[in-house]
N, C-alpha and C positions, 0 to 999 in steps of 0.2 A: 506569166507575172515574174516567175523566179529569174527567168533568162534577164528581163529587164531591169530587175533590181540589182542584180550581179554586175552588170554592165552599165550602170546608170551614169558613171563618170566618162566611161568612153564615149557615151551617147553624147552628153553634153559638150565634149572636145570635138566630136565628129560634126556637130552642128556649126561650129565655126569654121571648118575647113573643106568639109565635103557636102556638095551641091545637092546630093540625094536625100542626107538627111535634113539638110535645111527644107527641102519642098515637101517631106513625109514626116516633119514633127512639128508640134507647137508647145511652146512653153507658156504656161498661164501662170500669172502670178497676182497675188493683191497689188492694187493701185495701177494696174495696167492699164493704158488708155487704148480702147479699142471699141468700135460701136458692135452691139450685139449682132446686128446684121451680117457685119464683116467677118465677125468670128463664126457665126453659123454657117456661112458660105465657104471658110476655109477647112471647118470640120467636115462639110458635105463633100469637098474636094479629097480629103483624106480616104474617103470611102465610108465613112460612117453613114447610119441608116436613120433618118429621121422619123420619130413615132410619137403617138400622144404621151405614151409612159415608157421609161426605160425598164427592160427587162433582164437585159443581159449585157455583155461587153459588146462594144462596137455600134451602141445605139446611143441616142440623143435626143432630148425634146427641150422644146422652149417654152416656158411659162410666164410670159411677160416680161418682166425684168431679171429673170432666172433662166439660166441656161443649165440643164440637166444633162449630164454625159457620163457614160461607163467608160473610161480608157480602157483599152486591151492591156495595158501595162499595171492594172490596178485591180484590186480582190473587189472593191465596192465602187458604187458610182457616186459623182462628185456633183455638188450642185455650186454655179458659179453666179453670183447675186451682183447685177449691176446697179449702180446709180449715175442714171444718163449715159455717158461713154466712158464711164471707170469702174474698173472690177473692184468691190468694196468689201466682198467676203467670199472665201472658199471654204465648203465644210463636205464632211462623208455624209451620204445619206444611207440610211438602214436599207438593206435588200429588200426587195419585194418578190415574193414569189411569183411567178407566172400567171397561176390561176386565180391570184386575187384581183376581184374588179373593184376599181375605186368608185364607192357609193357613198351618199350621204350617211350621217352618223345615226339618222332615225332607221336607216334601211341596213346598217352594217351589223352584222352577227357578233357577238361577243368572241369569237375566235379570230376574227380578222382586225381586232382593235391593234391600233399602234401604240408601243410603248410610249410613256410619258402623258398619255391621254387621261382626261378625267372619267371614273368610274364611278357607279353608285351600287353600293350592296344595299340590299333590302333591309338587312338587320344592323349594319354598322354605319351606313353612311356614304359619304363622298371621299374617296380617295384618289390616289395617282396609281394608274396600271402600269405595272414595271415589265411584265412578259410572262412567259409561260415556265415553268419549274418542272422538270422532268428528268428523271434518272440522275438526280444529283446536278442537273446543268440547267442553267437560266437561259431561255431562247428566247428570241424577238418575236419570232413568227413559227406557227404550228401548223401543219396541215391539218384539215378538216378529221380526217381519217385516224388521227393520232390523238385526237382530244380525250377519247374516252379510255386511253391505255396509262394509267399511272401519271397523268398529267395535273398539275396544279395552276390556277392562276393568282399570280402575285401580285396583291395590292398593298400598296403603303400610305399609312395614315400618319396625321401630325405626331410629333413626340408628346410624351406625358407631362414634359417641363423643359424649359429652356436648356440647351446644352446637353440634351439625352439624344440617343438615335431614335430614328422615327419607328414606330411600330409596324410590323409586318403581319399581313393576313394570308395565309395560304387556303384558296377556295378549291377544293377538289373539283374535277371535270364534271361529275356527276350533279354537283350544286350550282352549275353556272347559270340555270335558270334565276337563281338571287342576284345575278351581275347583270347591268344595263349600262350601254354608253351614257354619258352625262352628255345631254343637249341642253343648253342655257343659252342667254343671252348676255353673260359677263362672267367673269372669272370667279369660280365658286370658292367657298370657305372649306379647307380640308378639314375634315373632322378628327376627333382623337376616338380610339378605341375604348369602349366602356363608356360610363357617365350616361347621363339622361339627355343630353342636347339633341341626339338625333332622333330620340322617341318624342320628345316633346316637338321637334320641328313637324315630324311627320303627322302627329296628331293634330296640328293647327293647320297643315297643308290639308289633311282629310277632310278637316271641318270647311274649310274654304270649297273643296271639292263637292262636298255634299251640298253647300249653298248654291254653287254653280248648277249643280245637277238638277236641284230643285226648281231654279229659275228655267234652265233649258227645258224641262219637261213641260212646265206651266207654258211656255211658248209655242211648244209644239203640240200640246194637248188638242187645241182646238182643231189642228189639222187632223190629228188621229180619229176624232170623232166622226170626220167628214166620211159619207159614202158616196160615191158615185157610180154611174152607168159604165161598166167595163168597156173600154174601145177594142172591138174585134176586127175592124175596118172591113176591106174587101180584098179577098187573095187575088182575084184575077187583076185588079187594077196594081196591086202591089208587086206582082209577077211582071206586068208591062213594065212598070216604072224600073225594075232591078235589070230587065233586059237592055233597058237602052243606056245603062252605067258605062262610060267607054274604058273603065279600067278593071282590072282584077281584084275585086276584094281582099284585103290582108285578113289575116284571122283574128287579129284585133278589133278590126272592124266589124267583123261578123257577131264576135262575141259581145260588143257593146251594143249592136244592134238587138241583139237576143235579150241582153238585160233591160234594156229601155222598153222593148215590146212586152218583156214579164211585166214592168210596172204598169204598162198601160192596161193590160189586161185584168189587172189588180183591181178590187174595188175601192182603193183607198187612192187619192191623189199622188201623182209621183213628184218627188224633190231630189232630182239627180245631177250630179256634175259630170260631164264629158270632158276628160282633159286629154289632150294630145295636141302635138307640136303644129305649127301651121304647115298646112297641106298635107296632112296626114288622113284626111277623109273625115272629119268632124261634121262638116256641113252635110255631106252625103248621108250621113246616119240621121241628121237632125230632119233632112228632107223626107226620109222614109217613115220616121216617126209623125212628121206633119200630115203625111197621106193617110196615116192609119186613122189619126184622130179626125182628119177631114171627111173621111169614108164613113166614118161612124157618125157623122151628122154634126159636129162642132167645128167652131172656127179657130185659127191659128194665128198668133202673133209673133212675128220676128221682132226682136228688139235689137238694136245696134247702136253703139256709142256715136257714130259720125255718119254724117251724111254719105261721105264716100262708101262708108261700109254698107250702108243701107241700099244704097244704088247699085252695089255689087251683088249684094244679095238678091234685089229685085231681079237682076239678069238671070243669076243662077238658078233661082226657084222657078222663074217663067220658062227658061231653057228645059229644066227638067220636068215641067208640068204641061208643057206645049200640046202633048199629043193626050192629056187627061182632061177630063170635065173638071178642072179646077181653075176658079178665078184668083189670080194674084195681083196685088193693086201696092201702092206705097204712098205714104204721108210723110211729109218732111217741112222744113222751112223754105225748100224750093217750090213745095207744090202751091201753086196759085191759090187764092181765097175761093174761088168758084170751083176748081177741082178738088180743094179740100172739103167743102160744103157737100159736093157729090159724094166723096168718098165716105165721109162720115153717113150719110143718109143710107148709101148701099150696105155699109157696115151693119148699122142700126138694123135694116131689113133683113139681114142675112144672105145678100146676094154676093158679097165678096167671102172666100173661103179662108184665104192667107193674106195678112196685112202686114206689110215689112214697114218699118218706120224707126226713127230716132226716138227720143224722150218724149216728142210730140205726143206718141201713143197714149203716154201716161196723163195726158192732160184731161180735164175735168169734162170737157165737151164730148169726149171720145166715150161712146158706148156700145158693147158687143151685143148682138142678140143671143150667142150661144157659145160664149168662148170655154175652149177645151183645153188648149196648151198655148204657154207662152215660152219661145226659146229665146233666151238671152245671151246674146254674144259679147264676151268679154265684162262680165258684170263688174270689174274692178274701174271700168272707165265711167261708171254712171256716179252722179253726185248722190248726198246724202236724202235729199228730197225724193230723188226718184227710187232710192232704194227702200224708204220707207212705204212708197206707194207699190213696191213689189212684193212688200210683205203682206200686204193686204190681197194680192192677187195669189200668194201662195196657199191662202186659207182655202180656196175652192178650185182652181185651174191646177192643171198639172204643169211644173216647172222643170225645163232642161236648160241648164247653163253650160255654155261653152267656153272652154278656156284653154289655153296653152299652159299659164301659169297659174293656178289659182291664188286669190288672194290670201294672206295669213288668217284671217276670220273664216272663209269659207273651208280652208283646210283644217282649220282647228275642228270645225263642225264634221268633216269628215272623219278625222282621226276619233273624235268622240262617238262616232256612229250615229250621228242625227241625221246625216246628209249621205245619201249613198253616192259613190263615184264610179264611174267607168273610165279605163285608160286604153287609149289607142298609142301604142309605143312602136309600133312596127311602120318604118317607112316604105313608100313604094319604090320597086325594086331598083328604078333607075337613078334616083336622088342620092346626091353625094353629100356628105356633111360638110358643112361650111368651116374652112380653115379659119380660125380665131387668132388674132394678133392681139396682145395687150402690149403698147409701147408708149415711150415719151413722144411727144408731139415733134415732129420735125418736118421741115418744107420739102426737104429731098424726098422723104418717105411718102408723102402727099402726093409729089409731082409723079414719083415712078407707079405709084399703085394707080393713078387716074391714067397714065400713058400706058399702064400694060392693060387695063380694060378697054380704053378705045381702040388699041392696037387689035384687039379681037373682035371689034364692033359692039362692045357691050355698052351698058349705061351704069351711071353711079348714082347712088343716094350719099349725099354730104349733109351729116346732121349736124347743125349748130342750134343750140337750144335756147338762143336769146333773140327775140322779133326784132328788136332794136339795132342790133348789129349784122344782120342778114345781109343787108346791101353792101357793107365793107368786105364781108366774107366773100362774098360774089367777087368784088374787086380784086381782092387777094388771090384769088384761085386762079383768076384770069391773068395775072403777073405771073404766078407760080408755073402755069402750064404754057407761057410762051416759049421759054427756052428748051421746052421737051417734044413739044407737038408741033408738026409742021401746020396743021390747020387748028385756029383757037376752037376749043372746045364751047358748043352752046350751052348755056347756063340759064335755069328756070328757078325761080323762088316760091314756095307756098308756106304759108302758115296759119293759124287759126283764126288771126283778126281779118284776112282777106275776107270780100265776099265770095259767098259759096259758089256762085257762079264762074266768077273768076278762078277759084281753086280748081273746079272741075274742069274748066278750059285747058289751064296749065297742064293738068293731069293727063288731058287728051291728047296735048301736042308729047308729053314725055311718053306716054303709051304708043302713039303713033312714031316714035324714035325720032322725032324733030328737035328734041332737046337733047345733050349728051350727060349733064350732070342736073339732078335737081338737090338745091340747097333748101332745106327745109328744117322745121323743127320735129318733135314727136307727132306731129298730125299724121305722119307716114306710119305710125306704130299699128294702125289698124286698116284692114280693108284695100290694101294694094296686092296685086297679084299679078305682077308683070315679069315674065321669064327671061327677059333680056338684061334684066338688072341684076347683077352678079357682084356686084363690090359695094360694101357699106363703109363709109368713113365716118367716125365720130370724133369731133375735134376736141371734146372733154367730157369725157366717160364717167369721171368720178361724179358727175351732177345726175346721173341716171340710177334709177332702182334696178335691182337685179333682174326682177320679172320684166320691166320695161325695156333693158336692154337685150333679153333673150327674145322677146317679140320683136324687135328691131331686126335682130339678125335673121329671123325667119321670114322677113321680107325680102331676102335676096336666096339664091340658090333654089329657085321654084322648079327648075328644069332638070336636064341632066349636065349642066355645065358646072365645072367646079366653081365655087362661090368664096369669096374672100371678105372678111370682116376685121375691120382697124377700129380697135376701142383705144384712142389715144389719151393720154392724160398730161398736163402741164410737166414739163422736166423740173420744174423746181419743188413739186410737192415729194416729199419722203415717200420712197416705197415701202410698203410693210413687209419687214423680214419673215420669211418662211424658214425656219431653222428647226431643227430637232433637239435644241437645247433643254437641259433639264428644267421643269418648273418649281419655282421656289414656293413654299407655303404660304397661302393668301397674298401671292403677288397680285398685283392690280396691274393689267395691261391697257395702256393708254397711249397710242401712236397717232401722231397727226393724220388725220383721214384714214383710220385704219379701216373702218367701217366699209368705205367706199373702195379702197383696194381689195378687201376682203371679198366684196361683190365682183370685182374684175377677176379676181383669182378664180373665184367659183365659175365666172362664165367661160374661162379659159378651161377650166378642168372638165366642165362638162358641155364640150364641143360636139360630141355624136349626136347623131340624130335620135329623137325620142327621149330626150333628157329635161324635158319640160317640166314634169312633175317632181324629177331629183331637184330642179332649180327652185321649184316653189317650195320644197321642203328646207332647203338651206336658206332662202328668203325667210322663211318663216324663224329659223334659229338665229339669223343675223337680226330680222328686225322686231323679232317678239310676235307673241300670239294674237295681238290685237284685241281691241274690245269686242269679245263675241255677243255680248248682249246691248253694246252700246254705252256701258257704264264703264267704271274704273278698271284698269288693267290689274292684273292680279300678279303681286310678286311671288306667288307660291311656287310658279314654275322654276325661278332661279334657284330656290332653295332645296327642291329635291331632283330638278332635271325635267326634261320634256316627257320621257319615255315613261319614267315612274307616275309622274302627275296625270297624265292620260291614261294610265293603267287604274289609278285611284278614282279618276272621273268615271271611266267605263263601269267600274264595279260600283260606285254609288248610285250611277244610274240603274244598273240592274237591279239592285237591291231596293231602291225606292218604287222601280215598276213592281216587284214582287211585294212591297208593302201596301202598295195602290190597291192590288189585287187580293189582299191576304182576307179580306171579308167572304170572298168566294170560294176560299178553303179552310176546313177546320184546322185548328193549331195541332201540331206535333202529327200530322198524318205523313205516310209516305212521300206524299207529294210537297209537304211543308214541313220538313223535318226541324226545322230551327225556329227557336222564338225570337221575338224581337232583339232582345237582348244577346241571344247567341250569334243572331246576323251580325249585330255590331262588333262582336269579339272576332268574329271570322273576317270581316273588313279589316 
């Protein structure tokens, strides 16, 4: 770095006259017109290594419309921001240590907080985290091993009066449990030190949390009172099923299976969420749970949001149970009236052990002889009426919900410890993470992506989420591909308004590789498992939700081939700026389409395999917690942050549980040392 700084002028002069310096240097400046892809290619030609996150000199990364690079002649990495093909901003990024893992704010420890982030002190309110103060020096990052040695967390609060300096609070490292990262859904108000505003805010939020806790406990009270016969299954049948599994189970799969089996052995009904990315083995765990319940003399229902997914589950369950005495059937809109009538009779008579179906299974004419387990795949895809029916099932039957990205309401209940969650975060050994690109839409980009995939004899999903213009998109793709490919690719179309038999026929052609490109709406989000499809192109990703986009990305890369996902956005839309600029007090951030670009940025950030749960947490942060009880949303979370709110909620639930059982214990005994007033003061 020193040598380059001393010889900077000589190098600039050499670039004009010397061919070697022309080929081995790049000058980047604001307002330079260059395509991000061209700049990335030139950086690669210089010998820089591309990575997901830049940790040292000689590395670079692409985050949508931003290229992050650490030049070998600079002490810190730089961020180069594009608007279309124009460089609009160049700024220095603070150094990130190699051992820091980028995680969502909910999962991030206070030691890895980034300066200028919002932070909540339990006693003093919301401030701005400025860094670590140690040995008279302010540092941006501090290794975890050094936190306990003479270190302070520096938090800045709003000034006491206009024109005065902001107040600063030094929090000793041993008091770090008083601090939590602020996770909210809007820019919070920075508090002043002292005064009563924060205590008043906390008291009101605590009252809201107690009210919500009472309602939640009432909602789950019926379920807590239900006692059923434990499911112990048949060890010989389960061993035979395991022996026919063609893969080696991952450690996460085995742990999730044991947690579910423990619930099934319990006398209380199970209500568990199984979270794992597409292709990580959730279905296999559900199959083993289903066999445990079936072998215990009960029936199992598999609920899928689409006919395509239901048909795939039928094939999977039938194949896994083919050597076992288990009867599997399916019911959906594709089932004829005669077949439906027969299935209903056999279901009511107990002949069918496992029934797979869409929301048709929730109809009033469906009755079970002895329902034991309901497996709900992608619960967020069902409508309000179906979810109300599921609430009734939860009172008596065991419930296992499968999801790559739980919806905010489901996630809220797991964070409040009212629903259990198991996670499968480990991919199969030969799976590669999908390379994700967030870029402005361009004909040449689409043409090159399609040509590259067809050249390696693969197939492409092209997502256009407007049924009315799917035909025009197909014609446009044919024109785009004419100049690049010798043979015009075969293109098919599917969407939700087509007849289901026609959808299945098109999907069969695509699965048989008779079509090269499938132009579709988000109907492809669930239920498609085709290993030859390894490119996804979304022409306007700003219209997608975060969980939805992650699900779509999971439709490709199902084999051991490198997959590519292109989330494109209209070039005219302003790209949300990612800078480390100082946050002003009570500043309101409102950029056009900012939430849409925040979703895309998160999608780019969490491109690794097994990141579905982290994406769900960020979706919870971006969208809000949802209406947990189907009532009004609480603004209390914004006032104190998600971390502190759920801590208050969990405390309120525990104390209310203790209150409900206080008659069983005499007051002021060792088992119940606090009176009701003291419990309130403790909370």
